[in-house]
C-alpha atoms as an extended CHARMM CRD file, in Angstrom:
* protein
*
       218  EXT
         1         1  MET       CA             -7.5880000000       -9.1380000000       -3.4690000000  PROA      1               0.0000000000
         2         2  THR       CA             -8.8940000000       -5.6190000000       -3.6750000000  PROA      2               0.0000000000
         3         3  VAL       CA             -6.9440000000       -3.1560000000       -1.5500000000  PROA      3               0.0000000000
         4         4  ASN       CA             -7.4510000000        0.3470000000       -0.4090000000  PROA      4               0.0000000000
         5         5  LYS       CA             -5.3130000000        2.6510000000       -2.4360000000  PROA      5               0.0000000000
         6         6  GLU       CA             -4.7890000000        5.8420000000       -0.4790000000  PROA      6               0.0000000000
         7         7  VAL       CA             -4.6330000000        7.2910000000        3.0000000000  PROA      7               0.0000000000
         8         8  VAL       CA             -5.9150000000       10.6740000000        4.0770000000  PROA      8               0.0000000000
         9         9  LEU       CA             -3.9280000000       13.4440000000        5.7190000000  PROA      9               0.0000000000
        10        10  ILE       CA             -5.4170000000       16.4950000000        7.3420000000  PROA      10              0.0000000000
        11        11  GLU       CA             -2.9630000000       18.7200000000        5.4900000000  PROA      11              0.0000000000
        12        12  GLU       CA             -3.2280000000       16.7480000000        2.2530000000  PROA      12              0.0000000000
        13        13  ILE       CA              0.1290000000       17.8260000000        0.8960000000  PROA      13              0.0000000000
        14        14  ALA       CA              1.2090000000       16.2630000000       -2.3980000000  PROA      14              0.0000000000
        15        15  PRO       CA              4.6420000000       14.6230000000       -2.6230000000  PROA      15              0.0000000000
        16        16  GLU       CA              7.1970000000       17.1620000000       -3.8420000000  PROA      16              0.0000000000
        17        17  TYR       CA              7.7970000000       15.1420000000       -7.0120000000  PROA      17              0.0000000000
        18        18  TRP       CA              4.0970000000       14.7500000000       -7.9470000000  PROA      18              0.0000000000
        19        19  GLU       CA              3.7100000000       17.6490000000      -10.3680000000  PROA      19              0.0000000000
        20        20  GLN       CA              6.9540000000       16.8750000000      -12.1960000000  PROA      20              0.0000000000
        21        21  ALA       CA              6.0280000000       13.1880000000      -12.3820000000  PROA      21              0.0000000000
        22        22  CYS       CA              2.5950000000       13.9180000000      -13.8390000000  PROA      22              0.0000000000
        23        23  GLY       CA              4.0880000000       16.1990000000      -16.4720000000  PROA      23              0.0000000000
        24        24  GLU       CA              6.6630000000       13.6510000000      -17.5870000000  PROA      24              0.0000000000
        25        25  LEU       CA              4.2000000000       10.7570000000      -17.5680000000  PROA      25              0.0000000000
        26        26  MET       CA              1.7370000000       12.6730000000      -19.7440000000  PROA      26              0.0000000000
        27        27  LYS       CA              4.5610000000       13.4730000000      -22.1430000000  PROA      27              0.0000000000
        28        28  HSD       CA              5.7300000000        9.8580000000      -22.4740000000  PROA      28              0.0000000000
        29        29  ASP       CA              2.5600000000        7.7760000000      -22.1800000000  PROA      29              0.0000000000
        30        30  ARG       CA             -0.5410000000        8.1690000000      -24.3460000000  PROA      30              0.0000000000
        31        31  ILE       CA             -2.8970000000        6.5320000000      -21.8060000000  PROA      31              0.0000000000
        32        32  LEU       CA             -1.6970000000        8.5770000000      -18.8600000000  PROA      32              0.0000000000
        33        33  LYS       CA             -1.9630000000       11.6910000000      -21.0120000000  PROA      33              0.0000000000
        34        34  LYS       CA             -5.7380000000       11.1410000000      -20.8290000000  PROA      34              0.0000000000
        35        35  LEU       CA             -6.0250000000        9.6890000000      -17.3130000000  PROA      35              0.0000000000
        36        36  ILE       CA             -4.0060000000       12.2530000000      -15.3690000000  PROA      36              0.0000000000
        37        37  PRO       CA             -6.1440000000       15.2730000000      -16.3400000000  PROA      37              0.0000000000
        38        38  LYS       CA             -9.2530000000       13.2180000000      -15.5490000000  PROA      38              0.0000000000
        39        39  TYR       CA             -8.1460000000       12.5320000000      -11.9710000000  PROA      39              0.0000000000
        40        40  GLY       CA             -5.6470000000       15.3600000000      -11.6930000000  PROA      40              0.0000000000
        41        41  SER       CA             -7.0800000000       16.9500000000       -8.5510000000  PROA      41              0.0000000000
        42        42  GLY       CA             -5.9960000000       14.0510000000       -6.3300000000  PROA      42              0.0000000000
        43        43  PHE       CA             -2.6380000000       12.7210000000       -5.2070000000  PROA      43              0.0000000000
        44        44  LEU       CA             -1.0360000000       10.1200000000       -2.9750000000  PROA      44              0.0000000000
        45        45  VAL       CA             -0.8390000000       11.0860000000        0.6930000000  PROA      45              0.0000000000
        46        46  THR       CA              0.3060000000        9.2170000000        3.8000000000  PROA      46              0.0000000000
        47        47  ARG       CA             -0.2470000000        9.1560000000        7.5490000000  PROA      47              0.0000000000
        48        48  GLY       CA              3.3950000000        8.3290000000        8.0670000000  PROA      48              0.0000000000
        49        49  ASP       CA              2.8710000000        5.8190000000       10.9020000000  PROA      49              0.0000000000
        50        50  ALA       CA              4.8570000000        2.7290000000        9.9800000000  PROA      50              0.0000000000
        51        51  PHE       CA              3.2520000000        0.2760000000       12.3980000000  PROA      51              0.0000000000
        52        52  THR       CA             -0.3080000000        1.2710000000       11.4780000000  PROA      52              0.0000000000
        53        53  THR       CA              0.4070000000        0.9970000000        7.7510000000  PROA      53              0.0000000000
        54        54  LEU       CA              1.8460000000       -2.5090000000        8.0990000000  PROA      54              0.0000000000
        55        55  ALA       CA             -0.8030000000       -3.6760000000       10.5650000000  PROA      55              0.0000000000
        56        56  ARG       CA             -3.5860000000       -2.5470000000        8.2210000000  PROA      56              0.0000000000
        57        57  ALA       CA             -1.8860000000       -4.3200000000        5.3220000000  PROA      57              0.0000000000
        58        58  ILE       CA             -1.8510000000       -7.5660000000        7.3100000000  PROA      58              0.0000000000
        59        59  VAL       CA             -5.4980000000       -7.1530000000        8.3430000000  PROA      59              0.0000000000
        60        60  GLY       CA             -6.4780000000       -6.5480000000        4.7050000000  PROA      60              0.0000000000
        61        61  GLN       CA             -4.7500000000       -9.5710000000        3.1900000000  PROA      61              0.0000000000
        62        62  GLN       CA             -7.0720000000      -11.7950000000        1.1010000000  PROA      62              0.0000000000
        63        63  ILE       CA            -10.2930000000       -9.9880000000        2.0810000000  PROA      63              0.0000000000
        64        64  SER       CA            -12.3350000000       -7.1730000000        0.5900000000  PROA      64              0.0000000000
        65        65  VAL       CA            -11.8870000000       -3.5080000000        1.4160000000  PROA      65              0.0000000000
        66        66  ALA       CA            -15.2000000000       -3.4510000000        3.3190000000  PROA      66              0.0000000000
        67        67  ALA       CA            -14.3640000000       -6.5660000000        5.3410000000  PROA      67              0.0000000000
        68        68  ALA       CA            -10.8890000000       -5.2330000000        6.1290000000  PROA      68              0.0000000000
        69        69  GLN       CA            -12.3350000000       -1.9480000000        7.3810000000  PROA      69              0.0000000000
        70        70  ALA       CA            -14.8220000000       -3.7630000000        9.6010000000  PROA      70              0.0000000000
        71        71  VAL       CA            -12.0920000000       -5.9150000000       11.1510000000  PROA      71              0.0000000000
        72        72  TRP       CA             -9.8080000000       -2.9150000000       11.5710000000  PROA      72              0.0000000000
        73        73  ASP       CA            -12.5430000000       -0.9900000000       13.3840000000  PROA      73              0.0000000000
        74        74  ARG       CA            -12.9440000000       -3.8640000000       15.8390000000  PROA      74              0.0000000000
        75        75  VAL       CA             -9.1840000000       -4.1150000000       16.3710000000  PROA      75              0.0000000000
        76        76  LEU       CA             -9.1600000000       -0.3690000000       17.0020000000  PROA      76              0.0000000000
        77        77  THR       CA            -11.8980000000       -0.7210000000       19.6250000000  PROA      77              0.0000000000
        78        78  ALA       CA            -10.1700000000       -3.6650000000       21.2930000000  PROA      78              0.0000000000
        79        79  SER       CA             -6.8620000000       -1.7780000000       21.5000000000  PROA      79              0.0000000000
        80        80  LYS       CA             -8.3920000000        1.2480000000       23.2680000000  PROA      80              0.0000000000
        81        81  LYS       CA             -8.6970000000        3.3190000000       20.0710000000  PROA      81              0.0000000000
        82        82  LYS       CA             -4.9220000000        3.2610000000       19.5900000000  PROA      82              0.0000000000
        83        83  VAL       CA             -3.2970000000        0.5530000000       17.4760000000  PROA      83              0.0000000000
        84        84  ASN       CA              0.3570000000        0.4560000000       18.4680000000  PROA      84              0.0000000000
        85        85  PRO       CA              2.8160000000       -2.3480000000       19.3160000000  PROA      85              0.0000000000
        86        86  LYS       CA              2.2460000000       -2.1060000000       23.0820000000  PROA      86              0.0000000000
        87        87  ASN       CA             -1.5510000000       -2.2530000000       22.8590000000  PROA      87              0.0000000000
        88        88  ILE       CA             -1.5250000000       -5.0980000000       20.3430000000  PROA      88              0.0000000000
        89        89  LEU       CA              0.8110000000       -7.1910000000       22.5210000000  PROA      89              0.0000000000
        90        90  GLU       CA             -1.4360000000       -6.5740000000       25.5370000000  PROA      90              0.0000000000
        91        91  LEU       CA             -4.4210000000       -8.1210000000       23.7350000000  PROA      91              0.0000000000
        92        92  THR       CA             -4.9570000000      -11.8510000000       24.0990000000  PROA      92              0.0000000000
        93        93  VAL       CA             -5.1900000000      -14.1880000000       21.1470000000  PROA      93              0.0000000000
        94        94  GLU       CA             -8.8850000000      -14.6090000000       21.9490000000  PROA      94              0.0000000000
        95        95  GLU       CA             -9.4900000000      -10.8450000000       21.8700000000  PROA      95              0.0000000000
        96        96  LEU       CA             -7.7790000000      -10.5180000000       18.5040000000  PROA      96              0.0000000000
        97        97  ARG       CA             -9.7220000000      -13.4970000000       17.1270000000  PROA      97              0.0000000000
        98        98  ALA       CA            -12.9500000000      -11.9230000000       18.4110000000  PROA      98              0.0000000000
        99        99  ALA       CA            -12.1140000000       -8.8010000000       16.3760000000  PROA      99              0.0000000000
       100       100  GLY       CA            -12.2610000000      -10.9460000000       13.2620000000  PROA      100             0.0000000000
       101       101  LEU       CA             -8.6240000000      -11.8680000000       12.6700000000  PROA      101             0.0000000000
       102       102  SER       CA             -7.8270000000      -15.3860000000       11.5520000000  PROA      102             0.0000000000
       103       103  GLY       CA             -5.4550000000      -17.4520000000       13.6720000000  PROA      103             0.0000000000
       104       104  ARG       CA             -2.6600000000      -16.8400000000       11.1850000000  PROA      104             0.0000000000
       105       105  LYS       CA             -3.2660000000      -13.0670000000       11.0690000000  PROA      105             0.0000000000
       106       106  VAL       CA             -3.1780000000      -12.9800000000       14.8820000000  PROA      106             0.0000000000
       107       107  GLU       CA              0.2920000000      -14.5360000000       14.6880000000  PROA      107             0.0000000000
       108       108  TYR       CA              1.3200000000      -12.0580000000       12.0090000000  PROA      108             0.0000000000
       109       109  ILE       CA              0.1320000000       -8.9050000000       13.7590000000  PROA      109             0.0000000000
       110       110  ARG       CA              1.6610000000       -9.9940000000       17.0690000000  PROA      110             0.0000000000
       111       111  ASP       CA              4.9620000000      -10.7710000000       15.3540000000  PROA      111             0.0000000000
       112       112  LEU       CA              4.8420000000       -7.3310000000       13.7160000000  PROA      112             0.0000000000
       113       113  ALA       CA              4.2090000000       -5.6980000000       17.0990000000  PROA      113             0.0000000000
       114       114  ASP       CA              7.0650000000       -7.6750000000       18.6430000000  PROA      114             0.0000000000
       115       115  HSD       CA              9.4600000000       -6.6100000000       15.8700000000  PROA      115             0.0000000000
       116       116  PHE       CA              8.6750000000       -2.9540000000       16.5790000000  PROA      116             0.0000000000
       117       117  ALA       CA              8.6190000000       -3.2570000000       20.3730000000  PROA      117             0.0000000000
       118       118  SER       CA             11.9210000000       -5.1330000000       20.5290000000  PROA      118             0.0000000000
       119       119  GLY       CA             13.7490000000       -2.7500000000       18.1980000000  PROA      119             0.0000000000
       120       120  ARG       CA             14.6030000000       -5.5100000000       15.7170000000  PROA      120             0.0000000000
       121       121  LEU       CA             13.5870000000       -3.2440000000       12.8370000000  PROA      121             0.0000000000
       122       122  HSD       CA             15.7640000000       -0.3280000000       11.7260000000  PROA      122             0.0000000000
       123       123  ALA       CA             12.7850000000        1.9560000000       11.1400000000  PROA      123             0.0000000000
       124       124  SER       CA             14.8050000000        5.1250000000       11.7640000000  PROA      124             0.0000000000
       125       125  GLN       CA             17.1810000000        4.1340000000        8.9490000000  PROA      125             0.0000000000
       126       126  TRP       CA             14.5820000000        3.2660000000        6.3040000000  PROA      126             0.0000000000
       127       127  LYS       CA             14.4980000000        6.7660000000        4.8630000000  PROA      127             0.0000000000
       128       128  ASP       CA             18.1720000000        6.3740000000        3.8770000000  PROA      128             0.0000000000
       129       129  MET       CA             17.8350000000        2.8180000000        2.5400000000  PROA      129             0.0000000000
       130       130  ASP       CA             17.0190000000        1.9110000000       -1.0560000000  PROA      130             0.0000000000
       131       131  ASP       CA             13.7070000000        0.2750000000       -1.9510000000  PROA      131             0.0000000000
       132       132  GLU       CA             14.9820000000       -3.2950000000       -2.1510000000  PROA      132             0.0000000000
       133       133  SER       CA             16.7910000000       -3.0450000000        1.1990000000  PROA      133             0.0000000000
       134       134  VAL       CA             13.6030000000       -1.8920000000        2.9250000000  PROA      134             0.0000000000
       135       135  ILE       CA             11.6440000000       -4.6910000000        1.2280000000  PROA      135             0.0000000000
       136       136  LYS       CA             14.2010000000       -7.2530000000        2.4130000000  PROA      136             0.0000000000
       137       137  GLU       CA             14.0000000000       -6.0890000000        6.0310000000  PROA      137             0.0000000000
       138       138  LEU       CA             10.2070000000       -5.9160000000        6.0640000000  PROA      138             0.0000000000
       139       139  SER       CA             10.0110000000       -9.3930000000        4.5560000000  PROA      139             0.0000000000
       140       140  SER       CA             11.6800000000      -10.7770000000        7.6960000000  PROA      140             0.0000000000
       141       141  ILE       CA              8.3730000000      -10.1710000000        9.5070000000  PROA      141             0.0000000000
       142       142  ARG       CA              5.8890000000      -13.0550000000        9.3780000000  PROA      142             0.0000000000
       143       143  GLY       CA              3.0320000000      -12.2790000000        7.0290000000  PROA      143             0.0000000000
       144       144  VAL       CA              4.8580000000       -9.4630000000        5.2540000000  PROA      144             0.0000000000
       145       145  GLY       CA              5.7240000000      -10.4570000000        1.7090000000  PROA      145             0.0000000000
       146       146  ARG       CA              6.8520000000       -8.3940000000       -1.2240000000  PROA      146             0.0000000000
       147       147  TRP       CA              3.3800000000       -7.0080000000       -2.0130000000  PROA      147             0.0000000000
       148       148  THR       CA              2.8640000000       -5.7790000000        1.5650000000  PROA      148             0.0000000000
       149       149  ALA       CA              6.3460000000       -4.2610000000        1.6220000000  PROA      149             0.0000000000
       150       150  GLU       CA              5.6720000000       -2.4870000000       -1.6790000000  PROA      150             0.0000000000
       151       151  MET       CA              2.3870000000       -1.1080000000       -0.3210000000  PROA      151             0.0000000000
       152       152  PHE       CA              4.3880000000        0.2090000000        2.6320000000  PROA      152             0.0000000000
       153       153  LEU       CA              6.8840000000        1.9140000000        0.3350000000  PROA      153             0.0000000000
       154       154  ILE       CA              4.0270000000        3.5240000000       -1.5940000000  PROA      154             0.0000000000
       155       155  PHE       CA              1.6200000000        4.4840000000        1.1760000000  PROA      155             0.0000000000
       156       156  ASN       CA              3.9550000000        5.1340000000        4.0740000000  PROA      156             0.0000000000
       157       157  MET       CA              7.2480000000        6.2350000000        2.5570000000  PROA      157             0.0000000000
       158       158  VAL       CA              5.7390000000        7.6200000000       -0.6830000000  PROA      158             0.0000000000
       159       159  ARG       CA              8.6520000000        6.2730000000       -2.7200000000  PROA      159             0.0000000000
       160       160  PRO       CA              8.2610000000        7.4750000000       -6.3430000000  PROA      160             0.0000000000
       161       161  ASN       CA              9.2120000000        4.4320000000       -8.4030000000  PROA      161             0.0000000000
       162       162  ILE       CA              7.4460000000        1.3600000000       -6.9760000000  PROA      162             0.0000000000
       163       163  LEU       CA              5.7800000000       -1.1300000000       -9.3500000000  PROA      163             0.0000000000
       164       164  PRO       CA              3.6800000000       -3.6890000000       -7.4060000000  PROA      164             0.0000000000
       165       165  LEU       CA              3.2890000000       -6.3940000000      -10.0470000000  PROA      165             0.0000000000
       166       166  ASP       CA              1.5430000000       -8.6930000000       -7.5490000000  PROA      166             0.0000000000
       167       167  ASP       CA             -1.2690000000       -6.1720000000       -7.1260000000  PROA      167             0.0000000000
       168       168  VAL       CA             -4.4620000000       -7.4510000000       -8.7600000000  PROA      168             0.0000000000
       169       169  GLY       CA             -5.8570000000       -3.9440000000       -9.2200000000  PROA      169             0.0000000000
       170       170  LEU       CA             -2.7890000000       -2.7320000000      -11.0900000000  PROA      170             0.0000000000
       171       171  ILE       CA             -2.7770000000       -5.7220000000      -13.4380000000  PROA      171             0.0000000000
       172       172  LYS       CA             -6.5080000000       -5.2890000000      -14.0740000000  PROA      172             0.0000000000
       173       173  ALA       CA             -6.0320000000       -1.5840000000      -14.8550000000  PROA      173             0.0000000000
       174       174  ILE       CA             -3.1610000000       -2.2750000000      -17.2620000000  PROA      174             0.0000000000
       175       175  SER       CA             -5.3070000000       -4.9210000000      -18.9620000000  PROA      175             0.0000000000
       176       176  LEU       CA             -8.2400000000       -2.5380000000      -19.3870000000  PROA      176             0.0000000000
       177       177  ASN       CA             -6.2450000000        0.5430000000      -20.3800000000  PROA      177             0.0000000000
       178       178  TYR       CA             -3.5560000000       -0.9790000000      -22.6110000000  PROA      178             0.0000000000
       179       179  PHE       CA             -4.8580000000       -4.3940000000      -23.7900000000  PROA      179             0.0000000000
       180       180  SER       CA             -8.6290000000       -3.8450000000      -24.2390000000  PROA      180             0.0000000000
       181       181  GLY       CA             -9.3550000000       -6.0750000000      -21.2600000000  PROA      181             0.0000000000
       182       182  GLU       CA             -7.3090000000       -9.0440000000      -22.4840000000  PROA      182             0.0000000000
       183       183  PRO       CA             -5.3110000000      -11.0130000000      -19.8570000000  PROA      183             0.0000000000
       184       184  VAL       CA             -1.8980000000       -9.4970000000      -19.1120000000  PROA      184             0.0000000000
       185       185  SER       CA              1.2450000000      -11.3120000000      -18.0070000000  PROA      185             0.0000000000
       186       186  ARG       CA              3.7220000000       -9.8850000000      -15.5250000000  PROA      186             0.0000000000
       187       187  HSD       CA              6.1890000000       -9.5130000000      -18.3880000000  PROA      187             0.0000000000
       188       188  GLU       CA              3.7160000000       -7.4810000000      -20.4400000000  PROA      188             0.0000000000
       189       189  ALA       CA              2.8260000000       -5.3220000000      -17.4250000000  PROA      189             0.0000000000
       190       190  ARG       CA              6.5110000000       -4.6920000000      -16.7700000000  PROA      190             0.0000000000
       191       191  GLU       CA              7.0080000000       -3.6800000000      -20.4110000000  PROA      191             0.0000000000
       192       192  VAL       CA              4.1690000000       -1.1540000000      -20.1960000000  PROA      192             0.0000000000
       193       193  ALA       CA              5.5780000000        0.1990000000      -16.9470000000  PROA      193             0.0000000000
       194       194  ALA       CA              9.0540000000        0.6220000000      -18.4010000000  PROA      194             0.0000000000
       195       195  ASN       CA              7.6240000000        3.7610000000      -19.9630000000  PROA      195             0.0000000000
       196       196  TRP       CA              6.6650000000        5.0680000000      -16.4930000000  PROA      196             0.0000000000
       197       197  ALA       CA             10.0980000000        5.1060000000      -14.8120000000  PROA      197             0.0000000000
       198       198  PRO       CA             11.2220000000        6.8410000000      -12.6610000000  PROA      198             0.0000000000
       199       199  TRP       CA              7.6250000000        7.6300000000      -11.5960000000  PROA      199             0.0000000000
       200       200  ARG       CA              6.0420000000        4.1750000000      -11.4970000000  PROA      200             0.0000000000
       201       201  THR       CA              4.3340000000        4.8580000000       -8.1630000000  PROA      201             0.0000000000
       202       202  VAL       CA              2.5170000000        7.8430000000       -9.6580000000  PROA      202             0.0000000000
       203       203  ALA       CA              1.5030000000        5.9050000000      -12.7610000000  PROA      203             0.0000000000
       204       204  THR       CA              0.2820000000        3.0460000000      -10.5540000000  PROA      204             0.0000000000
       205       205  TRP       CA             -1.8270000000        5.4860000000       -8.5290000000  PROA      205             0.0000000000
       206       206  TYR       CA             -3.5300000000        6.6800000000      -11.7080000000  PROA      206             0.0000000000
       207       207  MET       CA             -4.0110000000        3.1020000000      -12.8800000000  PROA      207             0.0000000000
       208       208  TRP       CA             -5.8080000000        2.3980000000       -9.6030000000  PROA      208             0.0000000000
       209       209  ARG       CA             -7.8950000000        5.5480000000      -10.0280000000  PROA      209             0.0000000000
       210       210  SER       CA             -9.0000000000        4.4190000000      -13.4820000000  PROA      210             0.0000000000
       211       211  ILE       CA            -10.8090000000        1.4000000000      -11.9770000000  PROA      211             0.0000000000
       212       212  ASP       CA            -11.6600000000        2.9390000000       -8.5810000000  PROA      212             0.0000000000
       213       213  PRO       CA            -12.0900000000        6.7140000000       -8.9750000000  PROA      213             0.0000000000
       214       214  ILE       CA            -12.6460000000        7.3820000000       -5.2650000000  PROA      214             0.0000000000
       215       215  PRO       CA             -9.4690000000        6.8600000000       -3.2130000000  PROA      215             0.0000000000
       216       216  VAL       CA            -10.1860000000        4.9950000000       -0.0140000000  PROA      216             0.0000000000
       217       217  GLU       CA             -8.2700000000        4.7830000000        3.2430000000  PROA      217             0.0000000000
       218       218  TYR       CA             -5.3170000000        2.4300000000        3.5650000000  PROA      218             0.0000000000
């Protein structure tokens, strides 16, 4: 699946660690030494709305960026231009299906809304929890697996050291940049990324940029 790789903020403020991360990555990795200056004017930004980030991730599963955007626009219209737990739960299954969601994704997005509305998630505590603890809690929601949880940590919480090995775009970029386009195993990708710690999120962002120079909304 191809996924959107960035969200847009009005202020467009870079994470406080971004400059330091770029400097250290260029010092320790020969590929990033070339890539970072090439795309150096951009950076990862986030809207900061947890429900929207997760809902968009569910909508985008297994479909193209363009298709996901089209479905999201229809969900937005159906939910009175405001996608939040209350509005999603007020929509019928038929209305959500009419927006383009599969039966399974309807179940997933409603379960997500119910988790938020009922207070079953400890969203206010996530900022103090480590990456794996947040991933574990998010994975209790139907339709939210490790990849979706990692996208949340990157695009919502802007955690600095996330390596989404299940992301097709990342694996493709590692293949092209480090292995001349040859197939890459998870083990090989992890070995390359060992050189990126503790800034694997930043390195991943530049890997994505190398195959998709224009960041799109996620």
